N, C-alpha and C positions, 0 to 999 in steps of 0.2 A: 642533785644538791639542793638544800633548802636555802632559800634567799631571805636574807634580813629583812625585817619591817619595820626595826626602829633605830638600828644603829646607821643606817644610810650607807653601809658598806656594800659594795657588789662584788662579789666572788668572781674569780676569773672565768669560771664556766656557768656563771648564772645568766639567764637571758630575760628576767624578769626585772621590770624597772624599780629602782628603790624609792622609799617614802620622799628622799630628797629631791626627786625629780620623776614625774610621771610621763614618760615618752610617749605613749601611746596617743592621746589627743594631739600632742605636739606634731608629731609625725604625720598624723592624718591630715593635717592642714598644710604641710609643706608641699610646694609646688615641683614639678618635673623641670626644673629651669635651672641654668648654671648660676652660681652664687658663692657666697663666702659665708662660713658659720663660725661663731665665737661661743665657747662654753666658759661658763663662770661657776665658781665656788661659792660656799656659803657667805664668804667675806666680799663678794662682789667683784672679785679679782679674776681677769681673764687668764684662764691657764691653758687654752688652746685655741688656736686660729687655724681654720682648714678652708679648702677651696672645693668646689665640685662642679662637674658637668651636669649632675642632675642632684639637686639637693634631697630630695626626699630619699633616694637610694643611698647616697652616701652616709647623710646622718643616721639613718636607720640601722646601717651596717654595723654601728657600735652598740646598738642594743638587742640586735638578732643573732650575731655570731655566738656560736656555743663555745668557742676556744679562743677569747682574744689574748692577746700577748700580756705578760705581767705589767709591762708599763702602760699600755693602753687600758688593762682593766682597772689598774689604779686611778689613772686619770677618770675614766668612768665614773668611778665610785665616789668622786668628789664633785659632780656635777649636779648643781640646783637649778640651772637656767641656761638655755640656748638661744643665743640671737642670730638671727640670718639677715643678709642682704643679697637681694636678687639683682644679677648683673645682665647685661645685654648679651655678652659673649664670655668665652671660656678665658681668652685673652685679657679681659677688664677685670674676671674673678682672680686671675695670677696676679695683675697689679695691685688691686685691693688688698690680697691677701700679704703680699709682701710689704705694703706701707703698714698694715696693722701689726704684723711681726716686728717690724722696725720700732714701731711708736710704744708697742706694749710688752714686749719681750717676754712672751708667755713662757711659764715654767716647764711646758710640756713640748714646745715646738723646738726644735733642732735650730741653734742660732749661730749664724757665723757673723765674724766681726766685720762692721761696715767700714772697710778701709776708706782713706781717700781715694781720690780719682787717681789713675795709674799715670804714670809720666810718659811723655811722648818727646821725641825729637823734632825741632821745629826749624824751618828754613824760613826766614822773615821776608816780607814782601818789600823790601827796600831795593834800589839800585844796585847795591852790593849786599845781597842778603846775608844775614848773620845766622849762624848756627848756634842753637841755642837748646837749653833744657826746658821743657814746658809741662805745666801741670794747672789745670783749672779751666776757665770758659774759654773757647778757642776763638779767635779773631779770623774772619773770611779773608783778610788780606794775606795771612800766611799759609804755609803748607806744615802739614803734621804727619809723622810717621809714628806707627806703633799699634797699640800700645806696648810698654815693656814692663816685665814683673817688678821691678824695682829701680830706685835711681843709680844704683851701681850699675846696672846693664845699660842705663841710657849714658852713663858718664864713660864707659868703657867703649860704646859704639862712637861716641864724639870723639874720644882720643883716636880712634882708628880713622875716622874721617878727616881729622886735623892733619894726622901723618900722611894721607894719601892725595887728599884734594886741597888741604891748606886754605880752608875758608876761615874768615874771621869769626870770633866769637866774644868779642867785646862788646860793649853796651855803645849805644847810639852818641850819649854824652862824651864818652872817650874817642870813639872813632871820628867825631866830627871836629875834634880839638888836636888832633895828633898833627906834630910839625916834622916828626922822623919815626921811622919803624921802631916797633917795641921789640920786646926780648922773643916774642913768639915767631918774629920774621928772623931773627937771628940764629934759632934754632930750628928752622925750617918747618914751622907749623902754621905758618900764614904767609900769603903772597903779599900783604902791605897795600891792600887796595885804599888804605886811608891817606897815603902819600903818594898815590899814582905809580906804582912800581910795577902794576899790573893793569892792562886796559879793559874796559867795559867788555869785549868779547872774550878774551881769556878768561875772566872770572864768570862770566856766564856759562862758560863750557864747564868750568869746574864745579859750578852748582848743578849744572844738568846732570853731570856725570855722579854726583853726591846723590842725587835724587833717585837715579837708576839703580845705585848701588841700594839705597835703602828700601827700593821696591823689590829687590831680589834678582836685579838683572845685571849681576857681576860679569857675566860672560860678555854682554855687550860692551861693558865699559872696557874690560881687558883686550877686546878685539881692537877697538878704537886706540887705546894708548900703545898697542904694540904695533899696529900701522903707523902712528905718529912718530913713535921712536925710530922705526926703519926709515922714515922720509927724513928725520933729522940726522940719523947716521951717515946715510947717503950724501947728504948735503954737508957733512962734515962738521955739524954742529955738535960736537961730541958732549959738550956740558949739558946741553937739552937733553939729548938722547939719554945721559946718565941718571937725570931727573926723572924721566920717564920709565927708565929700566928701575929705579928704584920704586916707583909707584906699582909697577907690574907685580915685582917681587913682593911688595907688602899686601897687595891684593890676592896673590896666589896663597900667601901664608893664612890669610884669613879664611880663604875658601876651605883650605885643608882642615882648620879648626871647626868648621861647620858640620855638625853631625847629619843635618837634613839637607844637605846640598844636593841631593838627588832630585827634589821636587821644587824646582827656581820657581819663584814667584806665589808659593802657595802661602795662604793665611789660614791658621788653624789653632785652636786650642786642644789640648790632651787633657782630661780631667780623670783622674784616678783616686779611687776612693779604698781605702783599706781600714778595716777594723779588728784589731788584735790586741788582746791582753787588757781589753777594756778601755782601749784609746782609739778614738776615730780620727783619721787623717785623711784630708783631701789634697791631693797634689796638683797644681795646674801648670802645665808647661806651654808657654807661648812660643808660636813659629809664626813670623811674619816676613813676608816676602822670600820664603823658603829658608830662612835662618831660625836658628834656635836662639831666643833671646835670653832664656833663662827659664827659671821655674819659681814656685812659691808654695809652701805648705800652709793650710788652715787646719785649726783644731776647733771644732764648734763646740759651743756650750749646750748643755742641757742634753747631751748626747749618750748618757748611760742606757746602756742595754738597746741602743739603736743599731741596726745593720746597715751594711754598706750602701744598699739601694736607697733607703730613706734618707740618709744623709747626702747621697750624690743628688737625688732630687731636691733636697733642701738647698743645697749649694747652687745649682743651676738656677733654681728660682730667684734666689736671693742675690747672686753674683751679677747675672746679666741684665737685671732691671736698670734702666738707665745708663747702662754702658753700651759701647759698639759690641758688636756681634761679629765673628768671623765667618765666612762661608762654610767652615766645617768646624764641628765638634765631636772629638773622639772621647767615648766614655768607656769605663771600664766595666759598666753593668748594664744590663739590658733593662730598659724603661719602660713599663707599661703605661705610664700616664701620658696620655696623649696631650695634656694640657702643656706638657714641656715643648711638645711642637707648636703650640700656639704662643709660647713665650718667643721662641727665637723667631718664628714666622710671622707673627703679627702683633706681639704684646709688647715689645720694647720701645719705650717712649724716646723720642729725642728732642727734648726741648732746646738742648744745645747739642746738636749732633756732633759727634767726632768721627772723622773718615777714617777708614781703613787706608792701609799703606797705598799711597798714590791716587787715594780716592778725593777728588777736589770736594769742597763743601759747595752745597747747592746754593746758588745765590743768583736771582731771588727766590725765596720761597714760593711754592705753588699756591695759587688762590683755591679756596674752599671748592672741593668737588673736582680738582685738577690732580694730575700725576704727571711726575717728571722721572724718567729714569736716567740714572747715572751710573754707567758702568755695571748695570745689573742691579743696582739698588733702587727700589721705587719708594718714594716718598708719598704719601696720600693723606690729605686731610679729610677726606670724607664729606660730609654733609656739614662740618662744623669748621669755622673760622679759628676756633680755639686751638692753642698749641697743645693742650691737655688732650686732644683726640688725635694728636700727629703720630702715627706710629710708622715703624720701620717693617716693610712687607719683602724685603729682601729674601729669597728662598734660602734657608738654613739647613745643611745637613747634619743629622746626628747619627753617628756611627758607633754601635756597640760592637762590631765584630770586624775590624779592620784587618787588612791583609797586606802582606810585603813589608815595605819598609816602615808603614804606619804601624803595623803591629809591633814592631820594634820600639818606636816612640812609645806606644802604650805601656810596654813591659819596662821601659826607662822611668815612665812616671810611677808606675806600681813601685819599682825599687826605690824610688826617691821617697815615697809614702812611708815605705816600711822603714828606711832609713831614719825618717825624721820620727817616726814612732819609738824607734830604738833610741835615738838621742834624747827624746822627752822623757822617756822612762828611766834612763841613766841619770838625767839631772835631777828627776824628781826622787830617785833613790839616794842621790847625794845629798838634797835638800833634807830629806827624812831622817838621814842619819845625823845631820848636822842638828837638825831640831831635836831629836831624841837625845844627842849629847848634850844639848845645852839643857833641856829638862833634868837630866840625870846630874849634872854638875851643879845646877843651881837648887836642886831640889824642888822643881816646880811641879804643878799638878799634872799628871798624865792625861793625854788628850788636848794639851794647849796647841793651838793651831794659829791663831790671830795675834799678831803683834805690831804695835803702832810706835813710830819713833818720830821725836820733835828735834828741831834743829834752829838756831836763830843766826841770821846773817845780817851784818851791817858794816858801812865803812865811816869808822869814827862817829858813830851813832846817826849816820844819815841812811835813809831809805831802809829802814828796818823791816826783814821780812823773816816770818817763821815758817817753818815747813812741817807738814805731817806726811809721812809714807807708810804704807800698809803692806804687810806681809801676811798672807794667808794662802792656804792650800798649796804650801811649799813652794810659792812664787811671789814675787812682788807684784801687787796689783796696782798698776800706773793709773788705772781709770778711777781710783779711790784716793790718789794722791790730793792733798789741799794745801794752797798757800795761804797765809793771813798777813796782810799789810798793816803794820802796828804804827798807831798814831797816839798822840796824847801822852806820851810819857817821856821821862827825862831822856834825853839821847845817850844811847850808850847803855842804858840800864837793862841788862840781859834778863836780870829776875823780873821786872815788869813786864818785859815782852813775854817771858815764857808764861806767866800769869795771864796775861792777854788772850794768847793762843790756846792754852789748855782750857781756859774758863769758855771762850766762844765753841770749841770742839766739844767739851763733855757735858756742857749744859744741854746742848740739843740731844745728845744721846741719852743722858738721864731722863730727858723727856719722852723717849721712845722714838726718836727720829734718826737712828743710825743702829750700826752693829757694835756690840760692847766688845772691846779687846779683851785678850787673856793676858796680856803683857803690854806694858809702856815702857818704853825705852827713853830716857831723857838725855840728850847729849851734853853733859856738863856734870859739874862736881857736886858737892853736897848742898852748895847754895840753891842750884836750880832743882836739885831733887827736893827739897825742903818746900820750896814753893809748889811744886807738883803735889806733894802730899796735903797742903793746904787746900788748894785748889779742889782736888777729888774729896776731900771732907766736905767742902761747901757745898759741892754739888750732889753729894749723897751716893759717891761711889768708891768708898773706902775700901771695898773689897777687892779692887783690881790691883793687880802685883805692879810695883814700880821698881825701875833699876834705873841709876845713874851710869853714864859711861863716861868716866873721866880720862883724858889723854894721860898717857905714862909719862915718864922721865924722857926729857928732849923730843917729846910728842912723836915718839915712833911707834910705828904699827907693830902691834904684839905685846906693847907693854900698858894696855889699857888696864884701869882700875874699875871695878865693878862696885859701885856704891849702892848699899841698901838703906832702906828706912829703918828708923829705931834705932839708929846707932850701932848697927850690926858692923862688924869687921868686914872692912872691903876685901874684896877677892881679886887676884890676878891669876887668870889662866894662862897656861903654858902658852907660848906664840903658835905652837902647832896643834892646838886644841880646835876641833872641827867646830865645836859649839861657839867658840870665840870668833870663828871665820863668819859664821851667820851673823853676829851682832856687828863685826866689821862691814859685811855687807850691807845690812840694814841702816847702820850709822851712817856710811860713805853716801849711800843713796839720799838720805835725808840732808847731808850736807850739800851733794850735788844739786839737789832741787831747791834748796834755800839760796845757794848762792846764784844760781841761774835767775830765779826771781828778784833777788835783790839787785843784781846787775841791771836786769830791765826796768826795773823801778828807778834806779839811780840815774841811768842814761835817759829817761824821760824825764826826770826832774831837772837835770842838767840842761835839757833842751828849753825849759820853761823859763821865759822871761817874767823877772819881777814887775816889768810893766803891765804885764797882762793882767795883774791883780788889782790895778788901779783902775777904779771907775771913770768912764769918759776917755779912756785911751784906746782906742780902736786900732785895728791893723794898720791904717794909713798913717795915723798920728805916729805908731811906734816906729814905722818906716822913716817918717821925715826926722824922728828925735834921733834914731840910731845913725842915719846917714849924716846928719848935720854934726855930730859930735863923735862920729868913728867907732859907736859901739856903746854896750851897757856902762863900761866904766866911765867914759866920756860924760855920758847922761848923768852919772850919780857925782860927777866932780863939777858939774855945772851949777851956777847959781840961779836963783829964782828968776832974775832979770834975764839972765841968757836963756834959759828954758822959754821964757814969754816971748822972744823975738823969732821963735820957729813958727812957720806959718800954721794957723789952725790952733795954736796953744794961747788961750788967754792968760792974763796975770792969776785969776783964781784957779785955773788948772794947774797953771805952772807950779803955784804954791802946794797944790794938792800932790803933785807929782813929787817935789822936792821933799815933802814930808814922808810920802810912801816909801821912798829910796833910803831914808835916813832914820 
């Protein structure tokens, strides 16, 4: 095949460099060292970030292979420049690659959403420890168990713990001020340590057993409870024995529900990847303390044409950076890249290390050059005192060929991934049908994909907020939502608020700073739509289709009137029309997003004291004024002379305060 010399396009089977990028002199100067490479296109955009044990061998492979995959061939055809960074180790290369992928989001890298930290169950370090939900930076005073795949799994486990061990869940401010037991005591979900209905020893025993349960040592807890129950029965303390009997029965029920109960105490992640019908899904099953905590499915971006191995490698590299790693990871594909071993063996930084189930936090931290082992976990600062060099060196096993019960877990994860793909395709099919029905009903252009919708929310003109939500690629795009705080208008003027929001949104898009929508929905009638027409004409986007969505008679769903520009006759689609259902979905999301923002802004405004806007009245003077007059209303009712009698308030400042409040 003859390679192009002017177009800069590299055919799939071409091994000769294009005019866009001459690879030979560049490759000749690359070292045989680990590092990261960045591929740039003609616009200076980074289109791919990769890691390598040997930079020269890895980068050369893109230009020497005779049969690149179509996706890779297309990427190589766009390269005009390659930048490299040499690192000391493979682990450092992996860390740098992950940071660059998250920062740059290159179009040819498989990208997984960077979720928030996973939730944990916490047992606080108080005299009477509190059972709580935790997400964030850990405190060394407390104990943490998890992670859990989602908040629902945490709350379900906490409900079980409350039922069996009856630990407190209330905040310290509530706990310290109770004078009688709360409702949780009445329904047998707490032993009321707040009012002394259980002693220190008894409560400590409950906390200990809850910790053992969370570590997967249910059998030890069961044996202790059964022995105590027998002793109570023999001593004819039948009420105590009945309580213990109920605890035992609850624990046995929990054990029966646990699929992985055969491997007590095991911490593992099962990661299965499936690529079917053009959709890639990674399913993560979390097992902690021998208990199946739940699973979560991930759908990566930029995964068109990507196989399961590539997606799985990308997931492991992006998911475990900066997170705690269990001692066993079971995967659905055999992975050849040994840098994945570097990831879990030495490349996972712990600037805020989270413990595994039952692992205490290391405190104090070791000094530079020292190492400390904690139940098999080794923390080593090496030769640097910087936490940036702080690595997790506990041995982690990656198993691609599990046997016995672990193989069943993997099959379960694969089935979960396939089900998630089927559900996603079903949802996408439904959304495609809805969009197509809307296009046909309203005679919209074929190929229309992107819809934006605006709504205004306020309370009697207070704290006005406008929302813009985006529907694209057959789904709501939460990351592209925007809110606009509206100021400088007559309170309650919805037309002015809509004008402000639309102008701010589309002036930037007209300047090339955003994505042009195919259709704009305006939640409102003819007045709001007329304002939208004026704004779009002013910013030079008159070609964008506009539709007003007016609430029908009695404001009931299904009776919406669709208002068109230019005085066209309004249209009311049948209540069961799937195109109308799409409009309702988008409109309702715009309303939800607007009212959420409005409530937050209104709440913040109502917590703001008008005294804060008066110069010379700091926090201490405000406190004295409010204490002297019993609140803001009392300060407003006070005369200048009365204000001047407050310590720290001069006659001049009193006059200023009086004028500022009237």
